[in-house]
C-alpha positions in Angstrom: -26.3 54.8 -8.8 -25.8 56.0 -5.6 -27.4 59.1 -3.6 -24.7 60.9 -5.2 -24.6 60.8 -8.9 -21.9 58.2 -8.4 -22.6 54.4 -10.4 -21.3 51.7 -8.3 -19.8 48.4 -10.2 -20.8 45.4 -10.2 -19.4 43.0 -8.5 -17.7 40.7 -10.6 -18.6 37.1 -10.8 -15.1 36.2 -8.4 -16.3 38.0 -5.6 -19.3 36.5 -5.6 -17.9 33.7 -5.5 -15.6 34.1 -2.9 -19.4 35.3 -0.4 -20.4 32.2 -1.0 -17.9 29.9 0.0 -17.5 32.7 2.8 -21.1 32.0 3.9 -20.1 28.2 3.4 -17.8 28.4 6.1 -19.7 30.2 8.1 -22.6 28.0 7.4 -20.1 25.1 8.2 -18.4 26.7 11.4 -21.3 27.5 13.5 -23.6 24.3 13.0 -19.9 22.2 14.7 -19.3 25.1 17.3 -23.9 24.8 18.7 -23.6 21.2 18.5 -19.9 21.4 20.8 -22.2 24.0 22.4 -24.8 21.7 23.2 -23.6 18.5 24.0 -21.4 21.0 26.8 -24.9 21.9 28.3 -26.4 18.7 28.4 -22.6 17.3 30.0 -23.0 20.4 32.6 -26.4 19.6 33.1 -26.2 15.9 34.2 -23.2 17.1 36.3 -25.5 18.7 38.6 -28.1 18.2 41.4 -31.6 18.1 39.5 -34.3 17.0 42.4 -34.1 17.3 46.4 -36.5 14.6 47.8 -38.2 13.7 51.2 -37.6 10.0 52.7 -38.0 8.9 55.7 -36.0 7.1 57.8 -35.8 4.0 60.0 -36.5 6.3 62.9 -39.3 8.0 61.5 -37.1 11.3 60.9 -37.1 12.7 57.6 -34.3 12.7 55.3 -33.6 15.4 52.9 -31.9 13.1 49.5 -30.3 15.2 46.4 -30.9 14.0 43.3 -27.8 14.1 41.5 -28.2 14.5 36.8 -26.3 11.6 37.1 -28.5 9.4 39.1 -31.9 10.8 37.5 -31.1 10.2 34.1 -26.8 8.9 33.4 -27.6 8.5 29.7 -26.7 11.6 29.2 -23.1 11.6 29.6 -23.1 9.2 26.8 -24.5 11.4 24.7 -23.4 14.5 25.1 -19.7 12.8 25.0 -21.5 11.1 21.9 -22.0 14.4 20.6 -18.6 16.1 21.5 -17.8 13.1 18.9 -20.0 13.7 16.5 -18.8 17.4 16.4 -15.0 16.8 15.2 -16.2 14.3 12.8 -18.7 16.7 10.7 -15.1 19.0 10.3 -13.8 16.3 8.1 -16.7 14.4 7.0 -18.0 14.8 3.5 -22.3 14.8 2.0 -22.8 11.8 2.1 -21.3 11.1 6.0 -22.2 14.3 6.8 -25.9 13.1 6.8 -25.5 10.4 8.4 -24.0 12.4 11.1 -27.1 14.9 10.7 -29.5 12.0 11.7 -27.3 11.3 14.3 -27.6 14.3 15.5 -31.0 14.3 15.5 -31.7 11.1 17.1 -29.1 12.2 20.8 -31.4 15.5 20.6 -34.1 13.0 21.0 -33.2 10.7 22.7 -31.8 13.5 25.9 -34.8 15.0 25.3 -37.2 11.7 26.1 -34.6 10.6 29.2 -35.0 14.1 30.9 -38.2 13.9 30.7 -38.9 11.0 31.8 -36.9 11.9 34.9 -38.4 15.1 35.3 -42.2 13.3 35.0 -40.9 11.0 38.6 -38.5 12.4 40.4 -39.1 10.0 42.7 -38.0 6.5 40.8 -35.2 8.8 38.7 -33.6 8.7 42.4 -34.2 5.7 43.7 -30.8 4.7 44.3 -30.0 8.1 46.1 -32.8 7.6 48.5 -31.5 3.8 48.6 -28.1 4.8 49.9 -29.2 7.8 52.0 -32.4 5.1 54.1 -32.0 1.7 52.7 -34.8 1.1 52.4 -35.1 -0.8 48.0 -37.3 -1.4 45.8 -40.0 1.1 43.7 -43.0 0.4 46.3 -40.9 0.6 49.0 -39.2 3.8 48.0 -42.7 5.4 46.4 -43.8 4.9 49.9 -41.4 6.6 51.7 -40.1 10.0 49.5 -42.0 13.0 48.3 -40.4 15.6 46.3 -39.5 18.7 47.9 -38.1 20.0 45.0 -37.0 20.8 41.2 -34.0 22.6 40.0 -33.5 24.1 37.1 -30.9 21.5 35.3 -33.1 19.4 34.0 -35.1 22.1 32.2 -32.0 23.1 30.4 -30.9 18.9 29.4 -34.6 18.5 27.6 -34.1 22.6 26.0 -30.3 21.5 25.0 -31.5 18.3 23.6 -34.5 20.0 22.0 -31.6 22.2 19.9 -28.9 18.8 19.5 -32.3 17.7 17.1 -33.2 20.8 15.0 -29.1 21.3 14.9 -29.4 17.5 13.6 -32.0 18.1 11.2 -30.8 21.6 9.9 -27.5 19.9 8.8 -29.4 17.4 6.8 -31.3 20.3 5.3 -27.9 22.6 4.0 -25.7 19.7 2.9 -25.9 21.3 -0.3 -24.6 24.6 1.3 -22.0 22.9 3.2 -18.2 23.3 1.6 -16.2 20.6 0.7 -13.7 19.4 3.0 -9.9 20.1 2.8 -7.3 18.7 0.6 -5.8 16.9 3.1 -8.2 14.7 4.0 -9.0 13.4 0.0 -6.9 10.5 -1.6 -3.2 11.9 -2.3 -3.2 11.1 -6.1 0.7 11.5 -8.0 1.4 13.0 -11.2 4.8 12.4 -13.1 6.3 14.6 -16.1 4.5 13.0 -19.1 1.3 13.5 -17.2 1.1 9.4 -16.1 -0.6 9.6 -12.0 -0.5 7.0 -9.5 -2.0 6.5 -5.5 2.0 5.9 -5.0 5.4 7.6 -6.0 7.2 3.8 -6.8 4.4 3.7 -9.4 5.6 6.0 -12.0 9.1 5.3 -11.3 10.5 3.8 -15.2 12.7 1.1 -14.7 15.6 0.0 -17.3 12.7 -2.6 -18.6 10.4 -0.3 -19.1 12.6 1.4 -21.9 13.3 -1.6 -22.9 10.2 -2.5 -24.0 9.2 0.5 -24.9 12.5 0.3 -27.5 11.1 -2.7 -28.7 7.7 -1.7 -29.7 9.4 1.5 -31.0 11.3 -1.3 -33.5 8.8 -3.3 -34.2 6.8 -0.1 -35.2 9.7 1.6 -37.1 10.3 -2.4 -38.4 6.6 -2.2 -39.8 5.7 0.7 -41.7 9.5 0.1 -43.1 7.8 -3.0 -44.5 5.0 -1.3 -45.6 6.8 1.2 -47.4 9.0 -1.5 -49.3 5.9 -2.9 -50.2 4.5 0.2 -52.4 7.4 0.4 -54.0 7.5 -3.0 -55.3 4.0 -2.5 -56.5 4.8 1.1 -57.6 6.7 0.5 -60.7 5.2 -3.0 -61.3 1.8 -0.7 -61.3 3.0 2.0 -64.4 4.7 -0.3 -66.4 1.6 -2.1 -66.7 -1.0 0.6 -67.6 1.7 1.7 -70.1 1.4 -1.4 -72.1 -1.4 -1.4 -72.1 -2.0 2.6 -73.9 1.0 1.2 -76.2 -1.1 -2.3 -77.0 -4.9 0.2 -77.7 -2.4 2.8 -79.9 -1.3 0.7 -81.8 -4.8 -1.4 -82.5 -5.5 2.0 -83.3 -3.1 2.5 -86.0 -4.1 0.0 -87.5 -8.0 0.3 -87.3 -9.4 -1.4 -85.4 -11.2 -0.8 -82.2 -9.0 -1.5 -78.7 -12.0 -2.1 -76.4 -13.2 -5.1 -78.8 
């Protein structure tokens, strides 16, 4: 009862069903959107500068080298694109495939996080290709002797956060399997139904040909012939049984009139 004394009617089962279906659709939409957003952030971070390194040139001058995310963590682009493709698969996947995709999303997130953390832990090693291009010096030991880290941008941290969120989203996909709505009917196998109730996966299987009609007529004639034979047999045997019973009754009566027991 509300504050103004009016009684609020209880929600009907149909309305509760609609509310649950609406929540399930929102859960699915928000989850897919989250996968797209995290993958886009990883791709954005990969395309930006991550580190600034100072390297000693051949003339002992200091060369400032900017290391892009594409050089520091080159695998991020492929992982981000895989996340985008996974979001499209989630839209039409059934429960079993959805669980597999959730695990894949977890693996993608962990891989992105590990790759970003490795680059952040040793920027000089992550930027070897950029230093070699700028100074001509190659080799891990040689580059380690001439290069130092001058600065770190925020983009590697963004990649780490996005990867962690992708991993959490993968876990959420697996844990919420039963709450997702089923995929639309247009992604299910089509079943055709005839007017007489027969079903088939292809409409040609439901077409009745003249041979089918002939076979049906032959079966019907066979059934009719069997039925007629049964009726004829019943007609033939019934009079004989009646005559036999009548003759036995007459014989028994004659025996009784002669003073004999017919049961002897």
